[in-house]
Steps between C-alpha positions, in 0.01 A plus 500: 500500500508137391711416195589187309717439199315455173640143471351403838157634403513326161571168672271533806236755396422832664316493831206739498366451853619378838333163439749439217811535717511137611598413141803731506843533658595811694827667587508692828763746606505480877657704774669404823208623714233290331297791359459302179262268690256791542508562125463130426189476719361819343547385140413134554240491779432153629747336262795324665838580342593131474518409133436860399848641548767398253762719666533718807807724479637802683678677213329725246739383227404135560134596504529688169702235318284214622194669354691614187603141432145367520510328840169651610299808586626757748478859614728749324505876467295623206807641325642147464434512127801731474717218635337184372369438151209262506375601846121518489280656767248256648186678618428238764445736792516878526850647497625633831718802568845495655640822642852616417676724750824691508598594852808680621593736779429865410864594558612239245352709217788745556739230375533528122506124429190443715319786326599362158384150592171639630444701183581198282258277693229763477546510121513120478157472666340798324134408451454756220758317291444148627125424530563185706607720793175699517290497812201367306531162333583509129462166322810395303286489183490882514874558539583537131221754459616701802868486405414622149595169342858510625604147592550434869860395436570850358360664810792375709603760753786703360610791721408832347265347242 
């Protein structure tokens, strides 16, 4: 969903509808095949990107740190609060799901290190433990309630935990 750093919102205000976006700067993480253009047209129908985009980057780390340092508003995974203090969800448009897949050849599961990696990844994306990986959308405001008050930083994936 869309996020901004608290400092950006304090300086520029919080957009509450699509009509407000022309007063804000956006960070876009793009891909080499141009799929980001489809998202841009979906989120900002009829609004040209000129003047709207503060940064278009192709690295998730650049995307995260640009938003975390108050450059503008951008799309981040809902569990970003575990990585970035001051990140605030912006309910500008409905959140959208992104699928996560683990794919390997069936014979590879016979290899101990592949099996271990698969088991670790399955635990790391366990939706019972981590509400942000559920099939249904869970707003970040509900995370502390669903994680029984444990801070997101303490929920870091530790094998065997």
